[in-house]
C-alpha positions in Angstrom: 16.4 58.5 -6.8 17.7 61.4 -5.8 18.9 61.6 -2.1 17.7 65.0 -0.5 21.2 67.0 0.4 21.7 68.0 3.9 22.8 71.2 4.2 25.1 71.7 7.6 24.6 75.5 6.4 24.3 77.5 3.0 24.8 81.2 3.8 25.4 84.3 1.2 27.4 87.2 2.7 29.3 90.1 1.5 33.1 90.3 2.2 36.0 92.0 1.5 38.7 90.6 -0.3 42.3 92.5 -0.4 44.8 91.1 -2.7 48.3 91.6 -2.1 51.9 90.4 -3.3 55.0 91.3 -1.9 58.9 89.7 -1.6 60.2 88.5 1.1 64.2 87.8 1.5 63.6 84.4 0.2 60.0 84.2 -0.9 57.3 85.6 -2.9 53.6 86.0 -1.4 50.6 86.4 -3.4 47.6 86.7 -0.9 44.3 87.2 -0.8 42.9 88.5 2.8 39.2 88.1 3.3 37.2 89.7 5.8 34.2 88.3 7.0 32.1 88.2 10.1 31.7 84.5 9.5 34.9 83.4 11.4 34.3 85.5 14.9 36.5 88.4 13.4 39.2 86.3 11.9 40.4 86.4 8.8 40.9 83.9 5.7 44.3 84.2 4.3 44.9 82.5 0.9 48.3 82.0 -0.4 48.2 81.9 -4.1 51.6 80.4 -4.7 51.3 77.6 -2.4 47.6 76.8 -2.4 47.2 77.0 1.2 45.2 79.0 3.5 44.1 79.4 6.9 41.7 81.5 9.2 43.5 83.7 10.9 43.5 86.2 13.9 46.1 88.0 15.8 45.9 85.3 18.5 46.8 82.8 16.1 50.1 84.8 14.5 51.1 84.4 18.3 51.0 80.8 18.6 54.6 79.2 17.8 54.4 77.4 14.5 51.2 77.9 13.3 52.0 80.1 10.1 54.9 77.4 9.1 52.6 74.5 9.4 49.9 76.0 7.6 51.8 77.7 4.9 54.6 75.1 5.2 57.2 77.8 5.2 60.7 78.1 7.2 60.9 79.8 10.2 62.6 82.8 8.4 59.9 83.0 5.6 56.8 82.5 8.1 58.9 85.5 10.4 58.2 87.8 7.1 54.2 86.9 6.7 53.6 87.3 10.3 55.3 90.6 10.0 52.8 91.7 7.3 50.0 89.8 8.5 50.4 91.7 12.2 50.2 95.0 10.1 47.1 94.2 8.0 44.6 92.3 10.6 
């Protein structure tokens, strides 16, 4: 006998995704940045090189160590990503 699946939510939403690739001084970034209304104005940022992602808003960019931890980056590489994300989100 099959159990009935218990959904916490099951929504479909139109989103906008920007795919961008750029080369920093030490690392290449291949990103997918998805804009959605689901996360209170924040963006879903996926790094396709490292298979890591984070939900990021400008407040998260100001948090020390946030990008370093989320994407496993050195401080210098995180600063390059942070500078780019400030421009686009």
